[in-house]
SEKE-892716 format. One record per residue (C-alpha): residue in one letter; x, y, z. Coordinates in steps of 0.05 Angstrom, whole numbers, padded with zeros to 5 digits. Layout:
// SEKE-892716
- A  X  Y  Z
...
This chain:
// SEKE-892716
- M  00641  -02534  00884
- I  00687  -02493  00926
- K  00757  -02521  00936
- N  00786  -02526  01006
- N  00840  -02477  00991
- T  00793  -02423  00968
- H  00780  -02367  01018
- I  00714  -02328  01018
- T  00726  -02255  01030
- K  00666  -02211  01054
- V  00666  -02143  01022
- N  00632  -02086  01058
- R  00605  -02038  01006
- R  00586  -01967  01024
- E  00515  -01955  00996
- K  00485  -01887  00979
- F  00444  -01851  01032
- W  00379  -01856  00992
- F  00386  -01931  00988
- H  00385  -01936  01064
- N  00326  -01887  01069
- I  00283  -01925  01020
- R  00301  -01990  01054
- A  00282  -01961  01122
- M  00215  -01935  01097
- N  00198  -02002  01066
- Y  00215  -02037  01130
- F  00173  -01987  01171
- A  00113  -01995  01124
- F  00118  -02070  01126
- R  00124  -02073  01202
- Y  00074  -02018  01220
- W  00022  -02025  01165
- W  -00034  -02021  01216
- L  -00010  -01951  01238
- L  -00011  -01925  01167
- L  -00081  -01953  01157
- L  -00105  -01919  01220
- L  -00076  -01852  01198
- F  -00110  -01859  01131
- L  -00178  -01872  01163
- L  -00169  -01813  01210
- Y  -00154  -01768  01150
- I  -00218  -01791  01116
- I  -00259  -01777  01178
- F  -00231  -01707  01188
- W  -00239  -01690  01114
- Y  -00312  -01711  01115
- F  -00326  -01672  01180
- F  -00295  -01606  01157
- C  -00319  -01608  01085
- F  -00392  -01630  01095
- K  -00411  -01618  01167
- V  -00383  -01549  01178
- P  -00422  -01496  01138
- Y  -00380  -01455  01090
- K  -00375  -01382  01105
- N  -00333  -01328  01074
- D  -00324  -01253  01079
- C  -00376  -01240  01025
- D  -00433  -01266  01069
- S  -00435  -01202  01110
- N  -00451  -01162  01047
- F  -00487  -01212  01003
- I  -00540  -01238  01051
- P  -00567  -01169  01072
- T  -00571  -01150  00998
- V  -00612  -01212  00981
- E  -00659  -01200  01040
- S  -00668  -01127  01019
- I  -00688  -01149  00948
- K  -00737  -01201  00975
- A  -00769  -01149  01021
- R  -00779  -01101  00962
- L  -00810  -01155  00919
- D  -00857  -01175  00975
- S  -00881  -01103  00982
- C  -00889  -01088  00907
- C  -00956  -01055  00920
- D  -00917  -00998  00952
- C  -00877  -00986  00889
- P  -00883  -00916  00858
- T  -00938  -00912  00806
- S  -00891  -00878  00758
- V  -00854  -00943  00744
- V  -00915  -00988  00738
- G  -00932  -01014  00669
- P  -00893  -01014  00603
- P  -00870  -00949  00573
- P  -00914  -00918  00518
- P  -00898  -00942  00448
- D  -00852  -00900  00405
- T  -00894  -00876  00348
- T  -00845  -00824  00321
- A  -00823  -00871  00265
- L  -00894  -00881  00237
- G  -00891  -00818  00194
- P  -00932  -00754  00193
- P  -00996  -00752  00234
- P  -01063  -00768  00201
- P  -01112  -00715  00177
- D  -01140  -00671  00232
- C  -01213  -00688  00241
- P  -01231  -00657  00308
- D  -01306  -00674  00306
- R  -01296  -00745  00279
- L  -01264  -00811  00299
- L  -01232  -00863  00254
- V  -01262  -00934  00256
- F  -01247  -00999  00219
- Q  -01306  -01045  00214
- V  -01315  -01115  00184
- C  -01385  -01142  00183
- N  -01400  -01213  00158
- S  -01463  -01189  00124
- N  -01474  -01253  00083
- S  -01475  -01296  00146
- D  -01425  -01344  00112
- R  -01372  -01373  00158
- D  -01301  -01348  00146
- D  -01233  -01357  00180
- D  -01207  -01322  00242
- F  -01154  -01268  00236
- S  -01109  -01224  00277
- V  -01113  -01153  00251
- F  -01051  -01109  00244
- L  -01048  -01035  00226
- N  -00979  -01012  00204
- G  -00948  -01072  00238
- V  -00985  -01062  00305
- N  -01036  -01114  00329
- I  -01102  -01078  00341
- G  -01148  -01138  00353
- K  -01181  -01200  00324
- L  -01232  -01216  00272
- E  -01269  -01281  00290
- L  -01318  -01304  00236
- N  -01328  -01377  00255
- S  -01403  -01372  00253
- N  -01458  -01373  00200
- D  -01484  -01308  00228
- Q  -01477  -01233  00220
- V  -01418  -01224  00265
- G  -01354  -01182  00260
- S  -01308  -01134  00294
- I  -01301  -01059  00304
- F  -01233  -01025  00314
- I  -01239  -00955  00344
- A  -01179  -00907  00341
- S  -01186  -00884  00413
- T  -01159  -00903  00481
- N  -01225  -00883  00513
- T  -01260  -00950  00523
- S  -01326  -00914  00539
- T  -01332  -00895  00466
- K  -01386  -00934  00430
- I  -01423  -00935  00363
- V  -01497  -00918  00368
- R  -01513  -00909  00294
- A  -01474  -00950  00244
- D  -01478  -00961  00168
- F  -01467  -01037  00170
- S  -01521  -01091  00172
- C  -01493  -01133  00230
- P  -01525  -01121  00298
- I  -01478  -01079  00341
- S  -01489  -01129  00398
- K  -01455  -01183  00356
- M  -01394  -01141  00338
- Q  -01331  -01147  00379
- V  -01303  -01079  00397
- Y  -01228  -01064  00401
- Y  -01193  -00998  00417
- F  -01124  -00978  00393
- D  -01077  -00919  00398
- P  -01095  -00868  00343
- R  -01021  -00851  00337
- N  -01014  -00916  00298
- V  -01051  -00883  00241
- R  -01008  -00842  00193
- Y  -01020  -00792  00138
- G  -01018  -00823  00069
- I  -01009  -00898  00058
- N  -01030  -00943  00116
- K  -01022  -01019  00115
- I  -01074  -01068  00141
- E  -01059  -01142  00149
- L  -01109  -01197  00164
- R  -01064  -01252  00191
- N  -01099  -01320  00190
- I  -01099  -01353  00258
- K  -01152  -01406  00249
- R  -01179  -01443  00188
- N  -01253  -01455  00192
- G  -01261  -01498  00130
- N  -01291  -01447  00083
- T  -01270  -01394  00034
- N  -01261  -01321  00055
- R  -01296  -01261  00027
- G  -01310  -01194  00060
- K  -01298  -01119  00063
- I  -01258  -01075  00109
- E  -01298  -01011  00116
- I  -01259  -00950  00138
- R  -01303  -00896  00168
- N  -01300  -00830  00205
- Y  -01356  -00827  00256
- L  -01385  -00763  00283
- K  -01368  -00755  00357
- L  -01427  -00740  00403
- G  -01392  -00743  00471
- D  -01375  -00817  00479
- D  -01425  -00836  00425
- L  -01407  -00846  00352
- A  -01458  -00837  00297
- D  -01470  -00817  00224
- P  -01405  -00844  00193
- C  -01375  -00818  00129
- T  -01335  -00863  00083
- V  -01259  -00860  00079
- Q  -01249  -00923  00038
- N  -01275  -00994  00028
- I  -01225  -01051  00019
- E  -01249  -01118  -00007
- F  -01214  -01184  00007
- S  -01227  -01254  -00017
- G  -01189  -01319  -00020
- G  -01187  -01392  -00001
- D  -01186  -01426  00067
- G  -01125  -01409  00109
- V  -01104  -01348  00068
- S  -01078  -01283  00099
- F  -01090  -01215  00068
- R  -01047  -01153  00062
- K  -01081  -01089  00041
- S  -01069  -01014  00043
- F  -01109  -00950  00040
- N  -01092  -00877  00027
- Y  -01114  -00831  00084
- T  -01106  -00758  00066
- K  -01174  -00729  00085
- C  -01229  -00743  00135
- C  -01281  -00766  00084
- E  -01283  -00781  00010
């Protein structure tokens, strides 16, 4: 309770400038909230328009787009490419070792004939680490494969020393540069198990060349292999002369 003889004195304090600025902004925001909301909506609209509706373009377009079109045009007209760049480069055979014996009138052939007509597994055949073809023996028949060391696919055997009919033998051709002087490695890599044991012979021959025909083979070496179902085989032979 204030006594009658007490006087109330009003004190005018001088506030800092930032106090008045903050107070003015709060008052403006409270009084004109609708204006601030309108400005915010206009900002959202302009941002959406310029960021999504106007396509982006920079100085790189003038150089990048013509380059892409040039590449597409060259790919579409690949038939006009120079023949010198078509196809893979020839294999590097310099690391294989010294060249094989010189047999100018004969041609090296690997032959595997399933002479007992007993079903065996299927194999991929590798010579010195290079795949030269397949050996598919999933048949109770006299079937097999012939691997001719020549890139001339017109070369064919007309007189052989195996019992399988030539018509039932698959013929493969490989680069003779994969053959080396001395020890050569042959791998029969199992690719399909046919539910039977494996037994056979890799016959290495040098056939007499009569034009594109091959006849009258001489023996280089015979390599026998045998094993259970699903087994792969690694063999080698010494090649230092054309015939035994």
